[in-house]
N, C-alpha and C positions, 0 to 999 in steps of 0.2 A: 219868889220875888227877885227882881233884878236890883242889886244894890252894891255899893262899894264899901259898906261899913266893915265887912270882914277883912278886906284888903287894908283898910285904914288901920284897924286895930292890930293887925299882924305886921303893919309897917311894910307892906309890899306895894310899891307904887306901880299901878297899872295905868295906861292911858285912859282918860276920862270916858270915852265912848264904849269902853270894853268892861262893863260891869259884869259881876258874876251872878249866876242864877242859883239862888239858895232857897232852902226850905225856911219859911218864916219861923222865928223863935222869939223868945223874950228879948234877947240881945238886939235883934234886928228891929223889933217893935219899938224898943227904947231909942235906938240911934238913927234909924232910917229917916231921912229928911232933916237930920240934925248933924250932918257930917262935919260941919265947921266946929260945932261944940265938941264932937268926939275928938277931932284933931287937937283941940285945946285941952282935952282931958288926958292926953297921953303924957307920961308913961304909966300912970296908975291904972288906966283902963287896959293897957297892953299887958301889964303884969297880971291883973285879975283875969283877963281873957285867957292868957297862956296857962294859968293854973286850972281854970275851968276846962279848957280843951284837954289838958293832960289828964284830968280826972274823968274825962268822957261825959262831961256835963253838956248835953245837947240842948239845953235851954239857953246856953250861951254859945257853945262852939258851932261852927258852921257845918252844915250838911249840904254839900253841893247837889243841885238837882239838874238832871238832864232835860232836854226838850220835851221828853215824854211826860214829865211831871205836870205840864200844863194840861194834859189830857185827862188827869184824874178829876172826876166830877163828884164821886161819892165813895164812901167806904162801906163795903159789904162784908158780912161774915164769909169765911172761907167756904162753908157749906153751900151758900148761894152761888158763889163764883164757880165752884166745881160743878154744881147742878147745871148752870147755864152753859159751861163749856161742854159738858157731856151732851146736853140737849142739842147744841149747835153741831157738835161732831156727828151725832146720830142723824140729824137732818141732812147734813152734807153727805154722809154715807148713803142714805136713801136716794138722794138725787143722783149720785154717781152710779149706783147699782141699778136703779130703775129710772133711766132718763125719760 
């Protein structure tokens, strides 16, 4: 999701049009769309956020997502992913060897 809640709670002022792309978590679900309330809840939210981030609590701390994150459509077991990769590689090899 594109949000500024993690910048607000970490008190890092970024220009408004430049929101960060983050993986949704409990913190963003609670505060996204309620940015003014979050600003009003500082510094207690900043303190609890900093503690959660230091503890590696990813339900609260930000995990930034790159543009490729938007391409994820489902989650598959590793076995299925590897089987698909192997099948596609074999199909490509066959096409290149026997055009």
